[in-house]
Rosetta silent file (secondary structure, phi, psi, omega in degrees, C-alpha in Angstrom):
SEQUENCE: MQQFVDRGLLHTVADLYDLTTDQLMTVDRMGQKSAQNLVAAIAHSKTQPWSRVLYGLGIRHVGSVNAQTLTENFSTVAALANAEVGAIASVYGIGQEIAQSVYDWFRVESNQTLIERLRSAGVQLMGEAKVAKVVNGAIAGKIFVITGTLPTLKRDEAKALIQNAGGKVTSSMSAKTNYLVVGEEAGSKLAKAEELGVAQLSEPQLLELLALPTES
SCORE:     score description
SCORE:     0.000 S_00000001
   1 L     0.000  -37.300 -179.928   22.359   29.136    8.867 S_00000001
   2 H   -62.779  -33.918  177.871   23.731   31.289    6.052 S_00000001
   3 H   -62.880  -36.732  178.530   25.830   33.186    8.587 S_00000001
   4 H   -63.579  -40.456  178.946   27.452   29.892    9.611 S_00000001
   5 H   -66.932  -45.996 -178.430   28.330   29.210    5.984 S_00000001
   6 H   -60.918  -32.799 -178.796   29.607   32.745    5.421 S_00000001
   7 L   -86.361    1.961  178.598   31.860   32.460    8.465 S_00000001
   8 L    77.448   16.139 -178.991   33.292   29.173    7.226 S_00000001
   9 L   -83.417  -25.891 -177.153   31.745   27.182   10.061 S_00000001
  10 L  -127.814  127.454  172.752   29.680   24.946    7.784 S_00000001
  11 L  -122.411  -37.146  175.416   30.669   23.240    4.552 S_00000001
  12 L  -135.245  169.688 -179.537   28.749   19.951    4.904 S_00000001
  13 H   -61.366  -27.826 -179.661   26.078   18.646    7.256 S_00000001
  14 H   -65.763  -25.592 -180.000   28.795   16.807    9.219 S_00000001
  15 H   -64.372  -22.761  178.320   30.280   20.169   10.254 S_00000001
  16 H   -55.692  -37.636 -173.777   27.216   20.727   12.443 S_00000001
  17 H   -79.747   -4.117  176.224   28.517   18.153   14.890 S_00000001
  18 H  -101.329   -6.135 -177.448   31.828   19.993   15.317 S_00000001
  19 L   -66.711  141.847  177.608   30.253   23.315   16.273 S_00000001
  20 L  -115.595  164.088  177.603   31.000   24.623   19.756 S_00000001
  21 H   -59.772  -42.560 -179.488   29.209   27.143   21.925 S_00000001
  22 H   -62.212  -41.110  178.391   32.099   29.604   21.546 S_00000001
  23 H   -63.564  -43.877 -177.822   31.968   29.368   17.744 S_00000001
  24 H   -65.726  -31.661 -178.633   28.227   29.921   17.673 S_00000001
  25 L   -70.783   -9.030  175.561   28.488   32.976   19.917 S_00000001
  26 L   -82.222  -11.085 -179.697   30.480   34.730   17.157 S_00000001
  27 L   -82.733  142.094 -178.333   27.338   34.739   15.006 S_00000001
  28 L   -54.420  136.210  176.272   25.146   37.861   15.090 S_00000001
  29 L    60.669   26.302  177.056   22.352   37.775   17.709 S_00000001
  30 L  -113.624   99.719  179.339   23.528   34.430   19.095 S_00000001
  31 L   -83.241  178.288 -176.317   23.944   34.664   22.858 S_00000001
  32 H   -61.546  -44.871 -178.082   25.400   32.046   25.155 S_00000001
  33 H   -63.739  -44.077  179.447   22.057   30.477   26.073 S_00000001
  34 H   -62.941  -40.718  179.437   20.938   30.271   22.448 S_00000001
  35 H   -64.138  -42.584  179.148   24.278   28.781   21.461 S_00000001
  36 H   -64.201  -40.060  179.377   24.074   26.169   24.224 S_00000001
  37 H   -64.795  -39.573 -179.701   20.527   25.261   23.198 S_00000001
  38 H   -67.382  -41.870  177.644   21.562   24.852   19.570 S_00000001
  39 H   -61.363  -40.523  178.868   24.523   22.641   20.474 S_00000001
  40 H   -65.762  -40.486  179.217   22.189   20.498   22.586 S_00000001
  41 H   -65.129  -39.981  178.251   19.649   20.259   19.744 S_00000001
  42 H   -64.301  -41.972  178.316   22.369   19.213   17.304 S_00000001
  43 H   -62.278  -39.953 -179.717   23.557   16.555   19.746 S_00000001
  44 H   -65.616  -29.844 -178.424   19.991   15.281   20.126 S_00000001
  45 H   -63.676  -16.225  177.708   19.686   14.943   16.334 S_00000001
  46 H   -65.587  -16.761 -178.953   22.134   12.033   16.535 S_00000001
  47 H   -89.529   -2.741  178.395   19.233    9.937   17.818 S_00000001
  48 L   -60.219  142.273 -177.623   17.188   10.418   14.627 S_00000001
  49 L   -65.884  159.592 -178.605   16.467    7.034   12.976 S_00000001
  50 H   -53.941  -36.424  179.846   18.476    5.779   10.015 S_00000001
  51 H   -64.590  -39.769  178.519   15.581    6.504    7.627 S_00000001
  52 H   -67.771  -38.373  179.152   15.560   10.204    8.607 S_00000001
  53 H   -63.615  -46.167  179.620   19.342   10.387    8.220 S_00000001
  54 H   -59.467  -44.860  177.624   19.160    8.850    4.736 S_00000001
  55 H   -60.285  -40.405 -177.813   16.446   11.319    3.730 S_00000001
  56 H   -69.380  -14.644  178.461   18.531   14.172    5.144 S_00000001
  57 L   -69.873  -17.845  176.098   21.499   13.287    2.915 S_00000001
  58 L    74.313   31.400  178.321   19.620   14.871    0.029 S_00000001
  59 L   -69.537  133.033 -177.993   20.149   12.057   -2.468 S_00000001
  60 L   -54.638  131.303  177.443   18.380   12.846   -5.736 S_00000001
  61 L    77.244   -2.548 -178.592   14.922   11.222   -6.015 S_00000001
  62 L   -99.378  100.996  176.296   15.035    9.897   -2.414 S_00000001
  63 L   -92.796 -172.441 -175.456   12.132   11.361   -0.442 S_00000001
  64 H   -65.483  -37.257 -179.778   10.967   10.433    3.035 S_00000001
  65 H   -69.101  -45.721  179.080    8.834    7.500    1.842 S_00000001
  66 H   -64.106  -37.391  178.616   11.587    6.057   -0.344 S_00000001
  67 H   -62.404  -42.065  178.075   14.115    6.524    2.452 S_00000001
  68 H   -62.180  -44.182  179.965   11.888    4.534    4.813 S_00000001
  69 H   -62.049  -44.224 -178.743   11.506    1.786    2.212 S_00000001
  70 H   -64.211  -43.658 -177.174   15.238    1.612    1.584 S_00000001
  71 H   -72.470  -22.253  174.193   16.184    1.447    5.250 S_00000001
  72 H   -71.092  -25.237 -178.087   13.646   -1.319    5.851 S_00000001
  73 H  -103.090  -21.724  176.355   15.494   -3.377    3.248 S_00000001
  74 L  -126.714   96.951 -167.030   19.054   -2.181    3.925 S_00000001
  75 L   -75.478   -9.525  176.608   19.348   -2.001    7.686 S_00000001
  76 E  -134.643  159.436  178.193   22.769   -0.305    7.762 S_00000001
  77 H   -63.746  -34.046  179.461   24.487    2.379    5.730 S_00000001
  78 H   -64.609  -40.656  179.581   27.153   -0.154    4.777 S_00000001
  79 H   -62.373  -41.312  179.722   24.546   -2.538    3.356 S_00000001
  80 H   -72.924  -42.005 -178.545   23.075    0.206    1.197 S_00000001
  81 H   -63.403  -31.413 -176.768   26.435    1.669    0.182 S_00000001
  82 L   -94.519   -3.342 -177.594   27.684   -1.739   -0.968 S_00000001
  83 L   -74.256  143.636  175.035   24.491   -2.794   -2.760 S_00000001
  84 L   -79.428  160.981 -177.888   24.474   -3.110   -6.542 S_00000001
  85 H   -55.764  -43.676 -177.828   21.982   -1.152   -8.630 S_00000001
  86 H   -61.157  -39.041 -179.950   19.949   -4.275   -9.371 S_00000001
  87 H   -67.022  -39.368  179.014   19.572   -5.141   -5.701 S_00000001
  88 H   -69.253  -43.734 -177.690   18.361   -1.640   -4.855 S_00000001
  89 H   -65.991  -23.890 -177.794   16.015   -1.492   -7.852 S_00000001
  90 L   -74.985  -13.027  178.681   14.456   -4.820   -6.891 S_00000001
  91 L   -69.283  130.873 -178.051   13.006   -3.295   -3.710 S_00000001
  92 L   -58.045  126.894  177.931    9.278   -2.750   -4.125 S_00000001
  93 L    91.921   -2.117 -178.063    8.522    0.924   -4.800 S_00000001
  94 L   -98.451  -70.272  176.944   12.091    1.940   -5.663 S_00000001
  95 H    86.873  175.246 -170.686   12.852    1.165   -9.299 S_00000001
  96 H   -67.490  -43.528 -174.815   15.783    1.810  -11.621 S_00000001
  97 H   -64.459  -46.932  179.032   16.010    5.622  -11.516 S_00000001
  98 H   -65.783  -43.206 -178.804   16.116    5.889   -7.727 S_00000001
  99 H   -59.244  -43.843 -179.567   18.430    2.878   -7.474 S_00000001
 100 H   -65.060  -39.599  179.626   20.932    4.400   -9.908 S_00000001
 101 H   -63.269  -43.970  179.603   20.839    7.711   -8.042 S_00000001
 102 H   -65.415  -46.326 -179.641   21.529    6.005   -4.685 S_00000001
 103 H   -57.925  -47.958 -177.984   24.281    3.835   -6.169 S_00000001
 104 H   -64.036  -38.919 -177.786   25.985    6.829   -7.796 S_00000001
 105 H   -60.333  -44.890 -177.164   25.776    8.937   -4.621 S_00000001
 106 H   -73.409   -8.380  178.302   27.642    6.383   -2.543 S_00000001
 107 L   -93.355   -3.940  178.845   30.387    6.184   -5.204 S_00000001
 108 L   -85.084  127.607 -174.000   31.345    9.864   -4.788 S_00000001
 109 H   -59.392  -41.239 -179.306   34.435   10.199   -2.583 S_00000001
 110 H   -64.871  -32.559  177.647   33.238   13.326   -0.802 S_00000001
 111 H   -72.026  -35.807  175.634   29.995   11.549    0.102 S_00000001
 112 H   -63.353  -39.778  177.497   31.941    8.581    1.478 S_00000001
 113 H   -64.824  -40.729  178.089   33.911   11.024    3.619 S_00000001
 114 H   -59.076  -45.937  179.896   30.657   12.605    4.798 S_00000001
 115 H   -60.640  -42.454 -179.757   29.302    9.216    5.887 S_00000001
 116 H   -65.506  -37.135  177.855   32.468    8.454    7.826 S_00000001
 117 H   -68.190  -39.189  177.311   32.311   11.806    9.586 S_00000001
 118 H   -65.081  -39.635  177.860   28.662   11.236   10.501 S_00000001
 119 H   -61.822  -45.251 -179.651   29.568    7.787   11.797 S_00000001
 120 H   -64.154  -31.772  179.991   32.388    9.247   13.899 S_00000001
 121 H   -76.020  -12.403  179.377   30.010   11.881   15.282 S_00000001
 122 L    93.464   15.635  177.961   27.673    9.134   16.505 S_00000001
 123 L   -69.599  145.152 -177.097   24.823    9.728   14.034 S_00000001
 124 L   -71.098  113.740 -179.975   22.421    6.782   13.698 S_00000001
 125 L  -123.394   26.769  179.703   23.333    4.816   10.564 S_00000001
 126 E  -141.331  139.667 -176.896   21.643    1.557   11.504 S_00000001
 127 L   -71.415  157.076  176.011   17.976    0.667   11.503 S_00000001
 128 L   -80.354  162.566  176.564   15.901   -0.010   14.578 S_00000001
 129 L   -62.579  135.726 -179.461   14.537   -3.465   15.293 S_00000001
 130 L   -73.402  144.591  174.204   11.389   -4.046   13.270 S_00000001
 131 L   -76.045  133.537 -179.439    8.066   -4.430   15.023 S_00000001
 132 L   -60.456  136.331 -178.087    6.702   -7.908   14.472 S_00000001
 133 L   -85.656  140.800  172.275    3.914   -7.920   11.907 S_00000001
 134 L  -111.604   95.251 -170.366    0.471   -9.264   12.649 S_00000001
 135 L   -68.378  130.631  177.666   -0.692  -10.088    9.135 S_00000001
 136 L  -104.382  122.646 -176.052   -4.321   -9.295    8.377 S_00000001
 137 L   -58.773  -28.214 -179.999   -5.738  -11.427    5.564 S_00000001
 138 L   -78.600  -14.958 -175.269   -7.805   -8.512    4.232 S_00000001
 139 L  -107.990  -36.205 -171.404   -4.712   -6.320    4.014 S_00000001
 140 L   -51.044  125.179  176.943   -1.845   -8.673    3.141 S_00000001
 141 L    80.483   -7.747 -179.180   -0.392   -7.924   -0.276 S_00000001
 142 L   -79.515  148.492 -178.025   -2.842   -5.085   -0.976 S_00000001
 143 E  -106.054  125.748 -177.686   -1.499   -1.774   -2.282 S_00000001
 144 E  -116.217  148.305  168.522   -2.636    1.447   -0.592 S_00000001
 145 E  -127.382  140.858 -179.494   -2.203    5.124   -1.404 S_00000001
 146 E  -114.768  133.654  178.710   -3.002    7.841    1.157 S_00000001
 147 E  -137.195  146.733  179.153   -4.168   11.326    0.181 S_00000001
 148 L    80.015 -175.898 -178.462   -5.282   14.368    2.142 S_00000001
 149 E  -101.163  120.793 -179.183   -5.282   14.948    5.911 S_00000001
 150 L   -79.220  153.331 -174.825   -6.782   12.177    8.017 S_00000001
 151 L   -60.552  -43.624 -175.500   -8.974   13.083   11.033 S_00000001
 152 L  -125.613  -31.205 -177.679   -6.859   11.497   13.778 S_00000001
 153 L   -87.779  139.437  167.086   -3.982    9.555   12.250 S_00000001
 154 L   -76.205  156.821 -176.512   -0.839   11.123   10.904 S_00000001
 155 H   -59.080  -40.789  179.767    0.080    9.795    7.482 S_00000001
 156 H   -64.332  -33.799  179.023    3.133    7.968    8.839 S_00000001
 157 H   -68.505  -43.655  178.277    0.965    6.331   11.497 S_00000001
 158 H   -62.636  -41.911  178.955   -1.561    5.133    8.915 S_00000001
 159 H   -60.729  -44.493 -178.473    1.264    3.832    6.748 S_00000001
 160 H   -63.959  -39.909  179.204    2.791    1.926    9.670 S_00000001
 161 H   -62.915  -42.950 -179.641   -0.559    0.331   10.553 S_00000001
 162 H   -65.382  -46.621 -178.436   -1.075   -0.832    6.973 S_00000001
 163 H   -65.879  -36.977 -179.814    2.450   -2.180    6.630 S_00000001
 164 H   -66.891  -23.064  178.152    2.285   -3.922   10.005 S_00000001
 165 L   -91.357    1.100  176.225   -0.820   -5.752    8.777 S_00000001
 166 L   101.370    3.492  177.946    1.015   -6.909    5.643 S_00000001
 167 L   -87.981  175.528  178.885   -0.095   -4.228    3.192 S_00000001
 168 E  -124.355  143.349  179.508    2.019   -1.941    1.031 S_00000001
 169 E  -120.542  126.152  177.281    1.867    1.854    0.791 S_00000001
 170 E  -120.903  169.857 -175.793    2.985    3.720   -2.301 S_00000001
 171 L   -99.715   -7.412 -177.102    2.973    7.385   -3.216 S_00000001
 172 L  -131.089  146.474  179.270    1.390    7.191   -6.674 S_00000001
 173 L   -78.248  143.619  173.365   -1.870    5.837   -8.069 S_00000001
 174 L  -153.959  176.207  178.926   -1.852    3.071  -10.667 S_00000001
 175 L   -65.974  -16.958  179.968   -4.072    0.311  -11.961 S_00000001
 176 L   -85.217  -11.753 -178.905   -2.411   -1.957   -9.373 S_00000001
 177 L   -67.232  131.439  178.900   -3.609    0.182   -6.436 S_00000001
 178 L   -91.798  -37.314 -176.694   -6.245   -1.598   -4.362 S_00000001
 179 E  -140.900  141.424  168.711   -7.297    1.183   -1.987 S_00000001
 180 E  -111.220  118.978  176.762   -7.064    4.964   -1.749 S_00000001
 181 E   -88.104  119.344 -169.155   -7.306    6.211    1.849 S_00000001
 182 E  -109.519  124.895  173.887   -8.965    9.626    1.581 S_00000001
 183 L  -112.039 -168.500  178.614   -8.634   12.508    4.040 S_00000001
 184 E   -69.569  149.360  179.070   -9.612   16.177    3.888 S_00000001
 185 L    57.613   43.985  176.268   -8.351   18.277    0.976 S_00000001
 186 L   -64.433  143.234 -175.759   -7.641   15.224   -1.127 S_00000001
 187 L   -97.138 -145.558 -174.336   -5.789   16.119   -4.290 S_00000001
 188 H   -66.414  -18.985 -179.351   -5.541   14.779   -7.814 S_00000001
 189 H   -64.448  -30.062  179.033   -5.119   11.221   -6.544 S_00000001
 190 H   -65.899  -44.912  177.766   -8.828   11.127   -5.710 S_00000001
 191 H   -62.781  -38.769  179.331   -9.774   11.938   -9.314 S_00000001
 192 H   -65.549  -39.229  178.746   -7.286    9.348  -10.530 S_00000001
 193 H   -63.253  -41.623  178.672   -8.793    6.731   -8.214 S_00000001
 194 H   -64.878  -37.720  178.872  -12.270    7.459   -9.572 S_00000001
 195 H   -65.854  -38.958 -177.150  -10.940    7.193  -13.099 S_00000001
 196 H   -88.473   -9.785 -178.493   -9.292    3.838  -12.389 S_00000001
 197 L    76.314   28.981 -179.879  -12.145    2.493  -10.279 S_00000001
 198 L   -80.418  135.874  179.833   -9.966    2.139   -7.177 S_00000001
 199 E   -64.223  140.195 -179.076  -11.847    1.569   -3.922 S_00000001
 200 E  -109.825  141.951  179.415  -11.833    4.531   -1.531 S_00000001
 201 E  -127.857  135.858  167.185  -11.587    4.321    2.256 S_00000001
 202 L   -81.585  172.226  177.391  -12.170    6.916    4.960 S_00000001
 203 H   -59.578  -46.788  178.611  -10.070    6.656    8.115 S_00000001
 204 H   -59.499  -37.711  178.814  -12.847    4.824   10.035 S_00000001
 205 H   -67.192  -36.876  176.760  -13.240    2.384    7.128 S_00000001
 206 H   -63.635  -46.602 -179.882   -9.488    1.784    7.087 S_00000001
 207 H   -63.610  -35.384  176.918   -9.474    1.072   10.819 S_00000001
 208 H   -65.474  -42.359  177.888  -12.430   -1.274   10.384 S_00000001
 209 H   -63.035  -35.796  178.645  -10.567   -3.105    7.636 S_00000001
 210 L   -79.203   -4.396 -176.973   -7.566   -3.322    9.932 S_00000001
 211 L    62.478   40.687  176.739   -9.858   -4.658   12.678 S_00000001
 212 L  -113.901  151.937  179.671   -8.944   -1.755   14.935 S_00000001
 213 L   -70.988  146.369  173.972  -11.303    0.259   17.148 S_00000001
 214 L  -101.105  159.383  178.553  -12.439    3.707   16.052 S_00000001
 215 L   -75.079  138.443 -179.913  -12.887    6.685   18.357 S_00000001
 216 L   -86.519    0.000    0.000  -16.469    7.200   19.493 S_00000001
């Protein structure tokens, strides 16, 4: 990637979508087949969901979890770009610091140009249709934190199951947390949960709470 920058091929992430096979073949150790594969991979990246695109913009304080939360509440880039700080901060799990950072980012002219170039390239800047929620009374309104590696579920999968049942998933422990879902190599969040008296769940216990079958 540094070679692309050094050769003046890349200045912003939007430049990726203008790269051609011939341009890539000027880079050291980049043959025709490799160049064609890279162009195809870049083209495929246009199908990444709006939440991944937002995360990839590198906005200060916006990680993958916050990006998902923001795109669930602002279904298009225009909706987020035009939102006031207060509206962004009012989203559960976001807060003032992240909201101000997002607001400021969209007010920078070069960033506005970047968004327009990504739009022109066909990058996904609109959210997918939401899956209808089947609210579970034991989950609805409860706040979950996930730590460690779960036996079968990826963290994003566990998060989606909880949210689809009406629960909320945050990244930090607090006195408001109702459950800590604990996997292998759990970190400091486990100690914090014990200190706060937060209930702990294994993956099978989480699935039982969700009224889902476990693997035998």
